[in-house]
All heavy atoms as an XYZ file, in Angstrom:
864
protein
N      17.476     -1.028     -5.753
C      16.431     -1.164     -4.745
C      15.192     -0.292     -5.215
O      15.378      0.690     -5.923
C      16.914     -0.648     -3.435
C      17.909     -1.484     -2.747
S      18.600     -0.766     -1.249
C      19.406      0.648     -1.888
N      14.021     -0.671     -4.786
C      12.821      0.011     -5.139
C      11.963      0.352     -3.896
O      12.075     -0.426     -2.875
C      11.908     -0.883     -6.072
C      12.651     -1.238     -7.388
C      12.788     -0.046     -8.274
C      13.374     -0.513     -9.632
N      13.495      0.615    -10.531
N      11.250      1.367     -3.968
C      10.331      1.755     -2.887
C       8.870      1.647     -3.430
O       8.629      2.326     -4.412
C      10.592      3.197     -2.410
C       9.888      3.568     -1.099
C      10.222      3.042      0.061
C       8.869      4.486     -1.195
C       9.613      3.389      1.219
C       8.185      4.884     -0.011
C       8.533      4.336      1.233
N       8.107      0.865     -2.796
C       6.783      0.574     -3.302
C       5.766      1.282     -2.329
O       5.852      1.107     -1.093
C       6.442     -0.914     -3.377
C       4.986     -1.157     -3.809
C       7.369     -1.585     -4.222
N       4.819      2.025     -2.900
C       3.659      2.625     -2.094
C       2.389      2.159     -2.756
O       2.251      2.206     -3.919
C       3.804      4.178     -2.181
O       4.994      4.597     -1.627
C       2.655      4.754     -1.389
N       1.602      1.539     -1.937
C       0.275      1.069     -2.407
C      -0.821      1.702     -1.588
O      -0.679      1.793     -0.423
C       0.188     -0.418     -2.301
N      -1.858      2.209     -2.212
C      -3.074      2.747     -1.595
C      -4.125      1.662     -1.848
O      -4.482      1.390     -2.976
C      -3.477      4.074     -2.224
C      -2.314      5.086     -2.250
C      -4.664      4.658     -1.429
C      -1.761      5.470     -0.890
N      -4.645      1.094     -0.725
C      -5.592      0.005     -0.888
C      -6.789      0.216      0.066
O      -6.779      1.105      0.929
C      -4.951     -1.328     -0.502
C      -4.447     -1.397      0.886
C      -3.793     -1.654     -1.511
C      -3.957     -2.781      1.367
N      -7.767     -0.618     -0.080
C      -8.973     -0.580      0.773
C      -8.577     -1.193      2.135
O      -7.798     -2.185      2.185
C     -10.166     -1.368      0.230
C     -10.694     -0.736     -1.027
C     -11.904     -1.497     -1.567
C     -12.542     -0.717     -2.689
N     -13.751     -1.430     -3.177
N      -9.039     -0.567      3.214
C      -8.568     -0.989      4.555
C      -8.842     -2.473      4.920
O      -7.985     -3.105      5.543
C      -9.401     -0.096      5.520
C      -9.700      1.090      4.716
C      -9.853      0.647      3.325
N      -9.933     -3.035      4.418
C     -10.241     -4.419      4.800
C      -9.372     -5.420      4.039
O      -9.386     -6.626      4.398
C     -11.774     -4.706      4.629
C     -12.220     -4.633      3.220
C     -12.196     -5.793      2.396
C     -12.691     -3.490      2.597
C     -12.581     -5.789      1.091
C     -13.120     -3.422      1.327
C     -13.068     -4.628      0.538
N      -8.555     -4.959      3.115
C      -7.718     -5.846      2.333
C      -6.266     -5.873      2.892
O      -5.435     -6.617      2.455
C      -7.606     -5.399      0.884
C      -8.846     -5.679      0.078
C      -9.037     -7.200      0.026
C      -9.775     -7.609     -1.230
N      -9.774     -9.067     -1.412
N      -5.983     -5.137      4.012
C      -4.651     -5.024      4.521
C      -4.057     -6.444      4.944
O      -3.007     -6.695      4.634
C      -4.640     -4.061      5.717
C      -3.335     -3.909      6.388
C      -2.217     -3.419      5.457
C      -3.424     -2.957      7.607
N      -4.848     -7.188      5.690
C      -4.364     -8.481      6.155
C      -3.988     -9.406      5.048
O      -2.927    -10.030      5.051
C      -5.355     -9.148      7.123
C      -5.410     -8.492      8.503
O      -4.406     -7.868      8.851
O      -6.407     -8.659      9.124
N      -4.808     -9.456      3.951
C      -4.490    -10.243      2.808
C      -3.231     -9.815      2.106
O      -2.417    -10.628      1.709
C      -5.676    -10.206      1.781
C      -6.872    -10.935      2.270
C      -8.063    -10.864      1.185
O      -7.684    -11.116      0.057
O      -9.107    -10.423      1.555
N      -3.055     -8.491      1.974
C      -1.872     -7.989      1.355
C      -0.620     -8.251      2.180
O       0.401     -8.686      1.647
C      -2.003     -6.453      1.059
C      -0.673     -5.884      0.533
C      -3.127     -6.205      0.046
N      -0.751     -8.053      3.465
C       0.361     -8.365      4.359
C       0.834     -9.790      4.288
O       2.016    -10.152      4.186
C       0.081     -7.992      5.830
C       1.227     -8.181      6.772
C       0.750     -7.900      8.213
N      -0.430     -8.764      8.657
C      -0.341    -10.021      8.933
N       0.717    -10.741      8.883
N      -1.540    -10.641      9.305
N      -0.138    -10.712      4.275
C       0.193    -12.084      4.149
C       0.825    -12.477      2.822
O       1.797    -13.261      2.770
C      -1.073    -12.915      4.398
C      -1.601    -12.935      5.824
C      -3.003    -13.540      5.979
O      -3.478    -14.178      5.047
O      -3.584    -13.454      7.030
N       0.280    -11.853      1.779
C       0.884    -12.128      0.439
C       2.311    -11.668      0.349
O       3.127    -12.351     -0.205
C      -0.020    -11.494     -0.593
N       2.605    -10.480      0.886
C       3.929     -9.909      0.896
C       4.896    -10.762      1.749
O       6.037    -11.078      1.439
C       3.930     -8.466      1.318
C       3.323     -7.518      0.387
C       3.296     -6.088      0.932
C       4.068     -7.508     -0.945
N       4.422    -11.230      2.927
C       5.222    -12.101      3.775
C       5.532    -13.402      3.066
O       6.646    -13.851      3.145
C       4.486    -12.386      5.099
O       4.350    -11.173      5.898
N       4.611    -13.894      2.293
C       4.833    -15.218      1.612
C       5.907    -15.086      0.548
O       6.575    -16.109      0.254
C       3.507    -15.659      0.990
N       6.191    -13.948     -0.021
C       7.216    -13.797     -1.003
C       8.479    -13.213     -0.425
O       9.456    -12.923     -1.176
C       6.731    -12.976     -2.184
C       6.385    -11.551     -1.843
C       5.599    -13.658     -2.953
C       6.148    -10.592     -2.969
N       8.552    -13.082      0.863
C       9.796    -12.681      1.521
C       9.951    -11.203      1.806
O      11.094    -10.801      2.200
N       8.924    -10.391      1.728
C       9.060     -8.987      2.078
C       9.041     -8.925      3.608
O       8.074     -9.418      4.181
C       7.936     -8.164      1.462
C       8.018     -6.702      2.010
C       7.978     -8.205     -0.056
N      10.125     -8.400      4.230
C      10.252     -8.519      5.606
C       9.699     -7.351      6.427
O       9.337     -7.475      7.537
C      11.744     -8.614      5.945
C      12.302     -9.938      5.461
C      13.749    -10.144      5.888
O      14.421     -9.201      6.198
N      14.260    -11.344      5.788
N       9.567     -6.117      5.856
C       9.112     -5.038      6.593
C       8.195     -4.123      5.718
O       8.420     -3.897      4.572
N       7.119     -3.658      6.355
C       6.221     -2.730      5.699
C       5.834     -1.686      6.702
O       5.899     -1.896      7.889
C       4.946     -3.402      5.092
C       4.115     -4.065      6.129
C       5.296     -4.342      4.017
C       2.714     -4.482      5.673
N       5.462     -0.537      6.221
C       4.928      0.563      6.990
C       3.479      0.774      6.511
O       3.287      0.940      5.281
C       5.725      1.811      6.880
O       7.069      1.556      7.257
C       5.171      2.874      7.746
N       2.576      0.903      7.471
C       1.136      1.135      7.128
C       0.651      2.385      7.802
O       0.910      2.634      8.980
C       0.290     -0.064      7.623
C      -1.159      0.180      7.360
C       0.758     -1.374      6.898
N      -0.050      3.138      7.020
C      -0.624      4.450      7.475
C      -2.088      4.514      7.091
O      -2.433      4.197      5.961
C       0.097      5.634      6.869
O       1.527      5.514      6.993
C      -0.328      6.960      7.572
N      -2.965      4.851      8.000
C      -4.362      5.139      7.670
C      -4.445      6.515      6.997
O      -4.020      7.466      7.613
C      -5.233      5.092      8.891
C      -5.350      3.632      9.456
C      -6.219      3.573     10.678
O      -6.936      4.613     10.977
O      -6.273      2.517     11.343
N      -5.039      6.583      5.859
C      -5.135      7.765      5.089
C      -6.527      7.966      4.519
O      -7.390      7.063      4.623
C      -4.170      7.880      3.892
C      -2.661      7.881      4.378
C      -4.376      6.713      2.924
N      -6.864      9.128      3.933
C      -8.112      9.377      3.360
C      -7.866      9.963      1.986
O      -6.937     10.750      1.800
C      -8.920     10.381      4.175
C      -9.478      9.798      5.456
C     -10.404     10.683      6.205
C     -10.850     10.037      7.467
N     -11.992     10.687      7.976
N      -8.678      9.655      1.002
C      -8.505     10.245     -0.293
C      -9.581      9.783     -1.255
O     -10.549      9.153     -0.858
N      -9.499     10.182     -2.528
C     -10.402      9.731     -3.503
C      -9.736      9.782     -4.863
O      -8.758     10.461     -5.083
C     -11.671     10.629     -3.557
C     -11.424     12.084     -4.050
C     -11.548     12.352     -5.357
C     -11.082     12.984     -3.133
C     -11.364     13.602     -5.837
C     -10.940     14.343     -3.594
C     -10.991     14.634     -4.929
N     -10.311      9.009     -5.787
C      -9.792      8.942     -7.150
C     -11.063      9.117     -8.043
O     -11.783     10.088     -7.908
N     -11.237      8.159     -8.901
C     -12.403      8.239     -9.811
C     -13.736      8.130     -9.043
O     -14.740      8.575     -9.538
C     -12.305      7.089    -10.879
C     -11.177      7.370    -11.849
C     -11.228      6.298    -12.898
N     -10.156      6.531    -13.854
C      -9.708      5.636    -14.660
N     -10.239      4.448    -14.719
N      -8.759      5.945    -15.472
N     -13.693      7.508     -7.824
C     -14.904      7.342     -7.089
C     -15.561      8.667     -6.722
O     -16.713      8.777     -6.595
C     -14.629      6.633     -5.726
C     -14.159      5.259     -5.867
C     -13.807      4.738     -4.453
O     -12.620      4.933     -4.068
N     -14.666      4.127     -3.802
N     -14.733      9.720     -6.488
C     -15.147     11.020     -6.043
C     -16.054     10.967     -4.706
O     -16.942     11.765     -4.580
C     -15.933     11.698     -7.173
C     -15.254     11.736     -8.549
C     -14.536     13.064     -8.686
C     -14.108     13.264    -10.102
N     -13.013     12.518    -10.526
N     -15.799     10.053     -3.840
C     -16.526      9.986     -2.580
C     -17.862      9.408     -2.817
O     -18.164      8.797     -3.773
N     -18.718      9.558     -1.755
C     -20.082      9.085     -1.847
C     -21.053      9.834     -0.866
O     -20.576     10.620     -0.129
C     -20.111      7.608     -1.525
C     -19.691      7.243     -0.135
N     -18.341      7.124      0.221
C     -20.444      6.983      1.008
C     -18.293      6.834      1.565
N     -19.537      6.759      1.995
N     -22.277      9.558     -0.991
C     -23.311     10.267     -0.155
C     -23.756      9.294      0.950
O     -23.962      8.101      0.711
C     -24.453     10.698     -1.005
O     -24.025     11.420     -2.085
C     -25.482     11.416     -0.203
N     -23.878      9.821      2.162
C     -24.324      9.039      3.287
C     -25.545      9.744      3.989
O     -25.653     10.963      3.855
C     -23.197      8.844      4.340
C     -22.190      7.923      3.874
C     -21.197      7.564      5.032
O     -21.381      7.979      6.166
O     -20.269      6.756      4.681
N     -26.318      8.997      4.650
C     -27.463      9.476      5.349
C     -27.193      9.390      6.859
O     -26.821      8.377      7.395
C     -28.718      8.665      5.034
C     -30.008      9.141      5.453
C     -30.349     10.481      4.705
C     -31.122      8.175      5.080
N     -27.306     10.514      7.562
C     -27.000     10.510      9.021
C     -28.113     11.344      9.693
O     -28.304     12.489      9.423
C     -25.626     11.151      9.274
C     -25.244     11.257     10.771
C     -24.961     10.078     11.455
C     -25.203     12.405     11.396
C     -24.617     10.096     12.815
C     -24.929     12.478     12.770
C     -24.600     11.390     13.434
O     -24.297     11.366     14.800
N     -28.820     10.738     10.552
C     -29.934     11.296     11.319
C     -30.928     12.067     10.351
O     -31.252     13.181     10.644
C     -29.410     12.298     12.427
C     -28.654     11.536     13.475
C     -28.349     12.448     14.628
N     -27.737     11.668     15.618
C     -27.337     12.236     16.832
N     -27.545     13.488     17.063
N     -26.801     11.487     17.696
N     -31.208     11.370      9.251
C     -32.180     11.961      8.354
C     -31.569     13.016      7.366
O     -32.309     13.434      6.443
N     -30.367     13.380      7.517
C     -29.777     14.431      6.660
C     -28.704     13.709      5.722
O     -27.921     12.879      6.173
C     -29.068     15.475      7.446
N     -28.750     14.079      4.521
C     -27.732     13.511      3.568
C     -26.532     14.427      3.578
O     -26.594     15.627      3.648
C     -28.325     13.524      2.109
C     -28.750     12.228      1.617
C     -29.151     12.224      0.113
O     -28.639     13.068     -0.650
O     -29.928     11.352     -0.248
N     -25.314     13.808      3.522
C     -24.154     14.584      3.383
C     -23.161     13.815      2.503
O     -23.202     12.578      2.344
C     -23.577     15.020      4.732
C     -22.975     13.869      5.537
C     -21.674     13.555      5.559
C     -23.884     13.036      6.309
C     -21.175     12.504      6.339
C     -23.428     11.963      7.068
C     -22.020     11.733      7.055
O     -21.547     10.653      7.792
N     -22.223     14.584      1.925
C     -21.215     13.951      0.966
C     -19.926     13.737      1.734
O     -19.440     14.567      2.398
C     -21.030     14.961     -0.201
C     -19.951     14.383     -1.133
C     -22.261     15.203     -0.953
N     -19.380     12.522      1.591
C     -18.135     12.123      2.127
C     -17.192     12.243      0.926
O     -17.162     11.423      0.036
C     -18.189     10.705      2.702
C     -16.758     10.317      3.179
C     -19.249     10.582      3.749
N     -16.412     13.327      0.920
C     -15.421     13.568     -0.173
C     -14.203     12.622     -0.157
O     -13.746     12.201     -1.065
C     -14.944     14.971     -0.133
C     -16.090     16.016     -0.549
O     -16.965     15.563     -1.333
O     -16.092     17.101     -0.004
N     -13.756     12.347      1.078
C     -12.542     11.587      1.216
C     -12.890     10.208      1.897
O     -13.511     10.195      2.949
C     -11.509     12.284      2.137
C     -11.006     13.609      1.466
C     -11.530     14.777      1.805
C     -10.008     13.523      0.494
C     -11.096     15.952      1.248
C      -9.621     14.664     -0.101
C     -10.120     15.902      0.244
N     -12.485      9.170      1.234
C     -12.813      7.857      1.662
C     -11.618      7.261      2.427
O     -10.454      7.532      2.108
C     -13.099      6.924      0.460
C     -14.291      7.427     -0.396
C     -14.410      6.605     -1.656
C     -15.580      7.285      0.403
N     -11.829      6.419      3.459
C     -10.805      5.839      4.206
C     -10.004      4.810      3.320
O     -10.605      4.008      2.620
C     -11.470      5.120      5.386
C     -12.850      5.002      4.989
C     -13.170      6.022      3.973
N      -8.688      4.907      3.317
C      -7.795      4.038      2.682
C      -6.648      3.669      3.575
O      -6.472      4.231      4.588
C      -7.211      4.701      1.406
C      -8.302      5.151      0.373
C      -8.960      3.929     -0.337
C      -9.933      4.492     -1.363
N     -10.540      3.390     -2.059
N      -5.827      2.722      3.107
C      -4.589      2.389      3.791
C      -3.401      2.559      2.866
O      -3.480      2.153      1.676
C      -4.641      0.923      4.276
C      -3.315      0.426      4.808
C      -5.679      0.724      5.363
N      -2.379      3.228      3.266
C      -1.187      3.413      2.526
C      -0.115      2.481      3.102
O       0.230      2.532      4.251
C      -0.687      4.859      2.647
C       0.517      5.214      1.900
C       0.813      6.719      2.106
C       2.156      7.121      1.532
N       2.411      8.538      1.760
N       0.379      1.672      2.223
C       1.300      0.654      2.530
C       2.656      0.950      1.868
O       2.653      1.290      0.677
C       0.774     -0.681      2.014
C       1.546     -1.998      2.325
C       0.523     -2.959      2.957
C       2.145     -2.497      1.139
N       3.701      0.955      2.567
C       5.049      1.263      2.036
C       6.057      0.162      2.293
O       6.050     -0.374      3.392
C       5.586      2.634      2.546
C       4.663      3.785      2.277
C       5.053      5.044      2.957
O       5.243      4.974      4.199
O       5.183      6.094      2.312
N       6.885     -0.170      1.325
C       7.958     -1.169      1.554
C       9.097     -0.888      0.646
O       8.972     -0.500     -0.495
C       7.346     -2.549      1.207
N      10.291     -1.091      1.198
C      11.524     -1.069      0.441
C      11.904     -2.455      0.091
O      11.980     -3.297      1.011
C      12.599     -0.358      1.273
N      12.142     -2.687     -1.235
C      12.431     -4.080     -1.651
C      13.581     -4.087     -2.588
O      13.954     -3.090     -3.249
C      11.193     -4.733     -2.324
C       9.992     -4.786     -1.341
C      10.738     -4.021     -3.610
N      14.167     -5.292     -2.819
C      15.255     -5.480     -3.718
C      14.652     -5.340     -5.189
O      13.526     -5.790     -5.379
C      15.879     -6.799     -3.586
C      16.628     -6.961     -2.284
C      17.196     -8.394     -2.159
C      17.837     -8.501     -0.732
N      18.356     -9.926     -0.571
N      15.420     -4.803     -6.107
C      14.948     -4.530     -7.439
C      14.476     -5.798     -8.167
O      13.461     -5.840     -8.820
C      16.061     -3.876     -8.301
N      15.129     -6.923     -7.888
C      14.736     -8.241     -8.486
C      13.381     -8.703     -8.017
O      12.829     -9.627     -8.600
C      15.855     -9.233     -8.435
C      16.338     -9.548     -7.028
C      17.496     -8.740     -6.569
O      17.877     -7.735     -7.211
O      18.095     -9.069     -5.520
N      12.958     -8.248     -6.847
C      11.731     -8.691     -6.205
C      10.483     -7.846     -6.764
O       9.377     -8.259     -6.455
C      11.730     -8.463     -4.716
C      12.136     -9.671     -3.929
C      11.898     -9.412     -2.459
O      12.332     -8.349     -1.972
N      11.324    -10.335     -1.745
N      10.707     -6.768     -7.446
C       9.640     -5.770     -7.668
C       8.447     -6.398     -8.400
O       7.276     -6.094     -8.112
C      10.132     -4.540     -8.348
C       9.159     -3.369     -8.293
C      10.559     -4.774     -9.746
C       8.770     -3.021     -6.892
N       8.675     -7.245     -9.397
C       7.567     -7.854    -10.155
C       6.668     -8.713     -9.311
O       5.480     -8.704     -9.370
C       8.029     -8.649    -11.388
C       8.617     -7.704    -12.426
O       8.234     -6.502    -12.489
O       9.524     -8.153    -13.165
N       7.342     -9.477     -8.434
C       6.654    -10.337     -7.472
C       5.758     -9.522     -6.483
O       4.698     -9.844     -6.131
C       7.619    -11.158     -6.643
C       8.092    -12.411     -7.327
C       8.988    -13.198     -6.377
O       9.969    -12.712     -5.834
N       8.626    -14.454     -6.027
N       6.340     -8.421     -5.984
C       5.700     -7.517     -4.997
C       4.462     -6.950     -5.662
O       3.415     -6.963     -5.058
C       6.675     -6.435     -4.493
C       5.950     -5.454     -3.693
C       7.767     -7.100     -3.653
N       4.635     -6.426     -6.857
C       3.480     -5.802     -7.550
C       2.362     -6.817     -7.756
O       1.254     -6.541     -7.519
C       3.935     -5.152     -8.886
C       4.808     -3.969     -8.634
C       2.727     -4.757     -9.759
C       5.492     -3.400     -9.787
N       2.726     -7.965     -8.185
C       1.730     -9.049     -8.536
C       1.060     -9.451     -7.197
O      -0.144     -9.644     -7.153
C       2.461    -10.239     -9.067
C       1.475    -11.355     -9.501
C       2.127    -12.553    -10.160
O       3.310    -12.412    -10.595
O       1.533    -13.587    -10.243
N       1.819     -9.648     -6.103
C       1.215     -9.993     -4.818
C       0.224     -8.957     -4.298
O      -0.875     -9.329     -3.913
C       2.314    -10.248     -3.789
N       0.547     -7.670     -4.401
C      -0.288     -6.633     -4.011
C      -1.543     -6.554     -4.819
O      -2.681     -6.504     -4.398
C       0.338     -5.225     -3.948
C       1.536     -5.285     -2.939
C      -0.641     -4.126     -3.693
C       2.403     -4.049     -2.974
N      -1.325     -6.674     -6.129
C      -2.419     -6.554     -7.078
C      -3.447     -7.673     -6.894
O      -4.683     -7.370     -6.853
C      -1.855     -6.631     -8.534
C      -2.707     -6.099     -9.611
C      -2.108     -6.044    -10.998
O      -0.915     -6.445    -11.086
O      -2.655     -5.551    -11.895
N      -2.988     -8.918     -6.751
C      -3.881    -10.068     -6.647
C      -4.614    -10.006     -5.239
O      -5.787    -10.235     -5.181
C      -3.158    -11.349     -6.768
C      -2.829    -11.720     -8.172
C      -2.147    -13.021     -8.220
C      -1.927    -13.349     -9.726
N      -1.167    -14.667     -9.761
N      -3.933     -9.643     -4.246
C      -4.506     -9.722     -2.833
C      -5.369     -8.516     -2.528
O      -6.268     -8.582     -1.667
C      -3.467     -9.872     -1.802
O      -2.492     -8.826     -1.861
N      -5.153     -7.339     -3.137
C      -5.958     -6.139     -2.883
C      -7.134     -5.970     -3.804
O      -7.953     -5.090     -3.495
C      -5.027     -4.900     -3.010
N      -7.188     -6.764     -4.821
C      -8.273     -6.571     -5.857
C      -9.642     -7.103     -5.336
O      -9.712     -8.218     -4.827
C      -7.856     -7.295     -7.116
O      -8.910     -7.177     -8.114
N     -10.666     -6.243     -5.543
C     -12.038     -6.714     -5.387
C     -12.790     -6.666     -6.680
O     -13.903     -7.222     -6.781
C     -12.814     -5.780     -4.415
O     -12.914     -4.491     -5.023
C     -12.138     -5.686     -3.059
N     -12.136     -6.095     -7.721
C     -12.808     -5.972     -8.994
C     -13.729     -4.792     -9.119
O     -14.440     -4.635    -10.106
N     -13.809     -4.014     -8.057
C     -14.697     -2.812     -8.068
C     -13.894     -1.583     -7.979
O     -12.695     -1.565     -7.658
C     -15.606     -2.927     -6.824
C     -16.536     -4.128     -6.833
C     -17.353     -4.150     -5.580
C     -18.281     -5.449     -5.675
N     -18.918     -5.724     -4.406
N     -14.567     -0.437     -8.357
C     -13.891      0.836     -8.310
C     -13.364      1.131     -6.971
O     -13.966      0.716     -5.908
C     -14.882      1.975     -8.788
C     -14.131      3.215     -9.103
C     -16.045      2.158     -7.809
C     -14.923      4.248     -9.900
N     -12.219      1.799     -6.876
C     -11.682      2.204     -5.563
C     -10.678      1.121     -4.960
O     -10.267      1.227     -3.805
N     -10.269      0.174     -5.750
C      -9.300     -0.837     -5.296
C      -7.968     -0.214     -4.949
O      -7.210     -0.732     -4.118
C      -9.133     -1.999     -6.300
C     -10.177     -3.066     -6.196
O     -10.952     -2.981     -5.185
O     -10.221     -3.869     -7.068
N      -7.596      0.821     -5.597
C      -6.404      1.515     -5.251
C      -5.299      1.594     -6.309
O      -5.625      1.325     -7.543
N      -4.117      1.971     -5.960
C      -3.049      2.161     -6.878
C      -1.701      1.626     -6.295
O      -1.576      1.609     -5.020
C      -2.800      3.615     -7.263
C      -3.995      4.298     -7.925
C      -3.690      4.511     -9.383
C      -4.657      5.312    -10.121
N      -6.047      5.284     -9.744
N      -0.770      1.307     -7.132
C       0.575      0.944     -6.661
C       1.623      1.861     -7.432
O       1.502      2.071     -8.576
C       0.993     -0.536     -7.104
C      -0.111     -1.514     -6.487
C       2.354     -0.876     -6.606
C      -0.008     -2.936     -6.970
N       2.407      2.498     -6.578
C       3.484      3.363     -7.100
C       4.831      2.762     -6.817
O       5.070      2.239     -5.737
C       3.383      4.732     -6.476
C       2.017      5.401     -6.623
C       1.087      5.281     -5.565
C       1.695      6.071     -7.743
C      -0.140      5.837     -5.620
C       0.386      6.696     -7.845
C      -0.537      6.539     -6.803
N       5.718      2.854     -7.741
C       7.110      2.259     -7.603
C       8.147      3.379     -7.854
O       8.033      4.050     -8.906
C       7.341      1.100     -8.558
C       8.744      0.559     -8.343
C       6.319     -0.021     -8.340
N       9.078      3.568     -6.897
C      10.113      4.580     -7.025
C      11.445      3.945     -6.915
O      11.594      2.886     -6.224
C       9.994      5.597     -5.864
C       8.639      6.173     -5.726
C       7.699      5.695     -4.911
C       8.328      7.344     -6.451
C       6.469      6.285     -4.729
C       7.070      8.016     -6.344
C       6.111      7.464     -5.484
N      12.436      4.512     -7.555
C      13.802      4.099     -7.386
C      14.268      4.532     -5.998
O      13.945      5.615     -5.546
C      14.771      4.699     -8.388
C      14.544      4.018     -9.771
O      14.412      2.815     -9.810
O      14.598      4.725    -10.792
N      15.003      3.665     -5.339
C      15.509      3.983     -3.966
C      17.042      4.002     -4.029
O      17.663      3.021     -4.269
C      15.029      2.887     -3.007
C      15.216      3.054     -1.530
C      14.551      4.367     -1.022
C      14.609      1.855     -0.796
N      17.528      5.190     -3.834
C      19.062      5.359     -3.973
C      19.814      4.710     -2.890
O      20.846      4.056     -3.140
C      19.387      6.845     -4.016
C      19.007      7.509     -5.303
C      19.549      8.911     -5.452
O      20.539      9.224     -4.871
O      18.790      9.681     -6.028
N      19.365      4.889     -1.640
C      20.221      4.371     -0.579
C      19.330      4.033      0.612
O      18.367      4.705      0.897
C      21.292      5.339     -0.108
C      22.265      4.824      0.886
C      23.373      5.799      1.153
O      23.526      6.818      0.529
N      24.249      5.446      2.014
N      19.741      3.004      1.390
C      19.075      2.630      2.590
C      20.173      2.369      3.648
O      21.212      1.729      3.344
C      18.275      1.333      2.420
C      17.681      0.897      3.762
C      17.199      1.436      1.376
N      19.981      2.880      4.832
C      20.896      2.679      5.917
C      20.121      2.174      7.150
O      19.219      2.759      7.608
C      21.647      4.024      6.304
C      22.619      3.755      7.498
C      22.359      4.595      5.136
N      20.625      1.001      7.681
C      20.053      0.540      8.992
C      20.774      1.283     10.104
O      21.954      1.179     10.259
C      20.268     -1.001      9.071
C      19.600     -1.541     10.353
C      19.917     -3.015     10.511
N      19.759     -3.832      9.313
C      18.612     -4.533      9.050
N      17.615     -4.513      9.857
N      18.577     -5.236      7.888
N      19.958      2.010     10.866
C      20.557      2.925     11.823
C      21.308      2.137     12.958
O      22.422      2.512     13.289
C      19.465      3.725     12.501
C      18.915      4.717     11.418
C      19.972      4.572     13.678
C      17.601      5.485     11.931
N      20.763      1.058     13.346
C      21.445      0.279     14.460
C      22.797     -0.257     14.150
O      23.744     -0.131     14.892
C      20.484     -0.900     14.932
C      21.103     -1.764     15.957
C      20.117     -2.859     16.430
N      19.622     -3.693     15.321
C      20.295     -4.774     14.897
N      21.438     -5.151     15.383
N      19.789     -5.451     13.857
N      22.993     -0.835     12.916
C      24.269     -1.517     12.575
C      25.026     -0.744     11.565
O      26.222     -1.036     11.369
C      23.962     -2.864     11.972
O      23.173     -2.684     10.712
C      23.143     -3.741     12.925
N      24.436      0.281     10.891
C      25.239      1.016      9.879
C      25.210      0.319      8.518
O      25.867      0.769      7.587
N      24.547     -0.833      8.415
C      24.542     -1.576      7.139
C      23.841     -0.688      6.084
O      22.948      0.108      6.395
C      23.694     -2.857      7.233
C      24.356     -3.857      8.153
C      23.349     -5.062      8.423
O      22.282     -4.831      8.987
O      23.756     -6.170      8.001
N      24.257     -0.848      4.849
C      23.671     -0.035      3.703
C      23.241     -0.929      2.592
O      23.661     -2.073      2.500
C      24.723      0.977      3.207
O      25.820      0.292      2.741
C      25.172      1.949      4.269
N      22.468     -0.357      1.687
C      22.065     -1.052      0.492
C      21.141     -2.253      0.799
O      20.370     -2.192      1.773
N      21.226     -3.352     -0.024
C      20.391     -4.513      0.125
C      20.607     -5.081      1.553
O      19.653     -5.690      2.022
C      20.703     -5.540     -0.911
C      20.130     -5.208     -2.306
O      19.311     -4.285     -2.362
O      20.537     -5.825     -3.303
N      21.760     -5.056      2.140
C      22.010     -5.565      3.478
C      21.127     -4.944      4.509
O      20.760     -5.507      5.474
C      23.440     -5.453      3.838
C      24.381     -6.289      2.939
O      23.899     -7.292      2.351
O      25.570     -5.947      2.890
N      20.757     -3.667      4.298
C      19.962     -2.872      5.272
C      18.459     -3.273      5.168
O      17.705     -2.971      6.089
C      20.104     -1.408      5.043
N      18.068     -3.862      4.099
C      16.698     -4.279      3.890
C      16.351     -5.536      4.788
O      15.355     -5.736      5.244
C      16.334     -4.579      2.471
C      16.422     -3.394      1.503
C      16.061     -3.802      0.081
C      15.509     -2.257      1.949
């Protein structure tokens, strides 16, 4: 099993969710986050004063998937989240040792 975390632009969330649903990913967790990478934020004008926005709004998407699905999941996120511009985000993949469904006690792939 694998645990996938993707940091994407907020307006791409619906496209990514649809792409993941289409390949059979049944559950995701989404969190609104702020951060920066190579972009290093940007400058905005507010009431005539310039100020620097260091942390940009992003969406953190998390999903536990079967190991054999991981290539499909990465490809789906990559294609649906891409704008071709700086700040599109990153995908992180971790090994997932164990999953337990609390309601039924199922473990492993059955719990996904």
